[in-house]
C-alpha positions in Angstrom: -12.9 -3.4 5.3 -15.7 -5.9 4.9 -15.0 -7.8 1.7 -11.6 -8.7 0.2 -11.3 -10.3 -3.3 -8.3 -12.4 -4.3 -7.6 -13.0 -8.0 -5.7 -16.3 -8.3 -4.2 -18.4 -11.1 -3.0 -21.1 -8.7 0.6 -20.2 -9.2 3.3 -19.7 -6.6 2.9 -15.9 -7.1 -0.8 -16.2 -6.3 -0.1 -18.3 -3.2 1.8 -15.4 -1.8 -1.1 -13.1 -2.5 -3.5 -15.7 -0.9 -1.5 -15.7 2.4 -1.5 -11.9 2.5 -5.3 -11.8 1.8 -5.9 -14.3 4.7 -3.8 -12.2 7.1 -5.9 -9.1 6.1 -9.2 -11.0 6.3 -8.5 -12.2 9.8 -7.2 -8.8 10.9 -10.3 -7.0 9.7 -12.8 -9.8 10.2 -13.6 -9.5 6.5 -15.1 -12.0 4.1 -12.8 -13.4 1.4 -13.9 -13.9 -2.2 -11.5 -15.9 -4.4 -11.8 -15.6 -8.2 -10.1 -17.6 -10.9 -10.4 -16.8 -14.5 -10.3 -19.6 -17.1 -9.1 -18.3 -20.5 -11.9 -19.3 -22.8 -9.9 -18.6 -26.0 -8.9 -22.3 -26.4 -10.5 -25.6 -27.5 -13.7 -26.2 -25.6 -12.7 -29.6 -24.1 -9.6 -28.0 -22.6 -11.6 -25.1 -21.1 -14.2 -27.5 -19.7 -11.6 -29.6 -18.0 -9.9 -26.6 -16.5 -13.2 -25.3 -15.2 -13.9 -28.6 -13.4 -10.3 -28.7 -11.9 -10.5 -25.0 -10.8 -13.8 -25.5 -9.0 -12.5 -28.5 -7.2 -9.3 -26.7 -6.2 -11.3 -23.6 -5.0 -13.7 -25.8 -3.1 -10.9 -27.5 -1.2 -9.2 -24.2 -0.6 -12.3 -22.5 0.8 -13.0 -25.4 3.1 -9.4 -25.3 4.4 -9.5 -21.5 5.0 -12.7 -21.8 6.9 -11.7 -24.7 9.0 -8.1 -23.8 9.7 -8.1 -20.0 9.6 -11.7 -19.1 10.5 -12.1 -17.0 7.3 -15.5 -16.8 5.7 -14.8 -17.7 2.0 -16.7 -17.8 -1.3 -15.3 -18.8 -4.7 -16.1 -18.2 -8.3 -14.8 -19.4 -11.7 -15.2 -17.0 -14.7 -14.7 -17.7 -18.4 -13.0 -14.8 -20.1 -9.7 -13.2 -20.9 -7.7 -13.3 -17.6 -7.6 -9.4 -17.4 -11.2 -8.9 -18.4 -12.4 -11.6 -16.1 -10.8 -9.9 -13.1 -12.4 -6.6 -14.0 -15.8 -8.4 -14.4 -15.5 -10.1 -11.1 -14.9 -6.8 -9.3 -17.8 -5.1 -11.1 -20.2 -7.9 -10.3 -19.3 -8.1 -6.5 -17.4 -4.9 -5.7 -14.8 -5.6 -2.9 -13.2 -3.1 -0.5 -9.8 -4.4 -1.7 -8.6 -6.5 -4.6 -5.5 -8.6 -3.9 -3.3 -9.8 -6.8 0.1 -11.5 -7.1 3.2 -9.8 -8.6 3.0 -9.4 -12.3 4.7 -11.9 -14.6 7.2 -10.2 -17.0 6.2 -10.6 -20.6 8.5 -8.0 -22.2 6.9 -7.6 -25.6 3.3 -7.7 -24.4 4.0 -5.4 -21.5 5.7 -2.9 -23.8 2.5 -2.4 -25.7 -0.4 -2.9 -23.2 1.1 -3.0 -19.8 1.0 -5.7 -17.2 -2.2 -7.3 -16.0 -1.6 -5.5 -12.6 -1.4 -2.1 -14.3 -4.3 -2.7 -16.6 -6.4 -3.8 -13.6 -5.5 -0.8 -11.5 -6.6 1.4 -14.4 -9.9 -0.3 -14.8 -11.3 -0.8 -11.3 -12.5 1.6 -8.7 -11.3 -0.2 -5.6 -7.9 -0.2 -4.0 -5.6 -2.9 -5.5 -2.8 -4.6 -3.5 0.0 -6.2 -5.4 1.8 -8.7 -3.1 5.5 -8.8 -3.7 6.9 -9.4 -0.2 6.8 -12.4 2.0 3.5 -12.4 3.9 4.8 -13.3 7.3 2.5 -11.1 9.4 0.9 -7.6 9.6 2.8 -4.8 7.9 5.3 -3.1 10.2 6.1 0.1 8.3 3.9 1.8 5.6 5.4 4.4 3.3 2.8 6.6 1.6 4.3 8.4 -1.5 2.4 11.6 -2.4 2.7 14.5 -4.8 0.5 16.7 -2.6 -2.2 17.0 -5.3 -5.9 17.1 -4.4 -6.4 13.6 -5.8 -3.4 12.3 -3.7 -5.0 13.9 -0.6 -8.3 12.1 -1.3 -6.5 8.8 -1.8 -4.5 9.3 1.5 -7.7 10.1 3.4 -9.3 7.0 1.9 -6.3 4.9 3.0 -6.5 6.2 6.5 -10.2 5.4 6.8 -9.6 1.8 5.4 -7.7 0.8 8.5 -5.1 -1.0 6.3 -1.8 -1.0 8.1 -3.4 0.5 11.2 -0.9 -1.1 13.6 2.1 -0.2 11.4 4.4 2.8 11.7 3.4 5.3 9.0 5.6 7.6 7.0 4.4 10.1 4.3 7.0 11.0 1.6 7.1 13.8 -0.9 9.9 14.0 -3.4 10.4 17.6 -4.4 12.1 19.0 -7.5 14.6 21.8 -7.7 14.3 23.0 -11.3 16.7 26.0 -11.0 19.6 23.6 -10.3 19.1 22.2 -13.8 18.9 25.6 -15.4 21.2 28.6 -15.5 21.2 29.1 -11.8 23.3 26.0 -11.2 26.1 27.5 -13.3 25.9 31.0 -11.9 25.5 30.2 -8.2 28.2 28.6 -6.1 27.8 25.4 -4.1 26.8 27.3 -0.9 24.1 29.2 -2.8 22.8 26.0 -4.3 22.5 24.4 -0.8 20.7 27.5 0.5 18.2 27.2 -2.4 17.7 23.5 -1.6 17.1 24.3 2.1 14.5 26.9 1.2 12.7 24.4 -1.0 13.0 21.7 1.6 11.5 23.9 4.3 8.6 24.9 2.0 7.9 21.3 1.2 7.9 20.3 4.9 5.3 22.9 5.6 3.2 21.8 2.6 3.5 18.2 3.7 2.5 19.0 7.2 -0.7 20.8 6.0 -1.4 17.9 3.6 -1.2 15.2 6.2 -3.3 17.2 8.6 -6.1 17.7 6.1 -6.0 14.0 5.2 -6.5 13.2 9.0 -3.9 10.4 8.9 -3.0 10.7 12.6 0.5 10.1 13.8 2.9 10.0 10.8 6.6 10.7 10.1 6.9 13.2 7.3 9.8 12.8 4.9 10.9 15.2 2.2 13.5 14.2 -0.4 15.2 16.1 -3.2 14.6 14.4 -6.6 18.1 13.6 -7.8 17.2 10.7 -10.1 13.6 9.9 -10.8 10.7 10.2 -8.3 10.1 6.4 -8.4 13.8 5.7 -7.7 13.8 8.2 -4.8 10.7 6.4 -3.4 12.4 3.0 -3.6 15.6 4.4 -2.0 13.4 5.7 0.9 11.8 2.2 1.2 15.2 0.7 1.8 16.3 3.4 4.2 13.2 3.2 6.5 12.7 -0.5 5.9 9.1 -0.2 4.8 7.2 -3.3 3.9 4.2 -1.6 2.1 4.2 1.3 -0.4 1.0 3.2 -0.9 0.7 5.1 -4.2 -2.2 7.1 -5.4 -3.9 6.5 -8.8 -5.0 9.9 -10.2 -7.9 11.2 -12.1 -11.7 11.4 -12.0 -13.9 9.4 -14.3 -13.2 6.5 -16.6 -11.1 8.4 -19.1 -8.8 9.9 -16.4 -8.4 6.5 -14.7 -6.9 5.1 -17.9 -3.7 7.2 -17.4 -1.8 5.5 -14.6 1.0 7.8 -13.6 4.5 7.0 -14.7 5.7 7.0 -11.1 3.1 4.5 -10.0 4.0 2.3 -13.1 7.7 2.3 -12.3 7.1 1.5 -8.6 4.8 -1.4 -9.5 7.4 -2.8 -11.9 10.4 -2.4 -9.6 9.2 -2.7 -6.0 10.2 -5.8 -4.0 7.7 -5.1 -1.3 3.9 -4.9 -1.4 2.4 -2.0 -3.3 -1.1 -0.7 -2.6 -2.6 1.4 -5.5 -5.2 3.6 -3.8 -7.6 5.6 -6.0 -9.1 8.9 -4.7 -12.5 8.7 -3.1 -14.0 10.5 -6.1 -12.5 8.1 -8.7 
């Protein structure tokens, strides 16, 4: 972890992301690049004024971070649509991690094009951290949610190599389905039979998860399997509460530009509903 990029709009949400980015930069001895995008689809005099103000704010911020926190810091101001500007900044100077604040809810806009966070995750190749929780120190408990796919295995291995959360307790979760319980079997087999069926699936899932974590070389990790009784995202968030995790890691699936456009529905729901930090981790081959 050598370079971290923070996308800021100078809001309170972005201030929370800044504090997490500083914690990570100090922990990993990484350089911090702070980017602000000025929306250029407005009258020129307004845009010019905002550019001047943004450069002054960023200059003061960079000086403060260097003097008080010992963080090597560079800044940039881009003129573009806010989403496109973030993607451009990442393309021009690829970071090892992009840090953003929690998304702002815009119900009608989000219904059609998704949040800026989701659109960014679809469009960049680096891991993206959305900071939701209070950045009071290093993460204590990381929960990695996985579907045991090849892409998820690659993403988990990439996370392990990144060193993120290296001092935290690590749990790896798989939410398994029991399709027969929703079909004819549930009506023809008694409660004891249904429980036996679930135990068989649970045991199979535990074995698969053990193999999965071993192949990803994640080291010491608690393995958690959970029956999907609601939705996968809901079960993930229930587990977060139970184990008191402060970071969720979700894989973004797919290879190539077209596949990356399809952010999974589970990741989308977790991003929208999580109250703790969420790290969207693409597979190594993305």
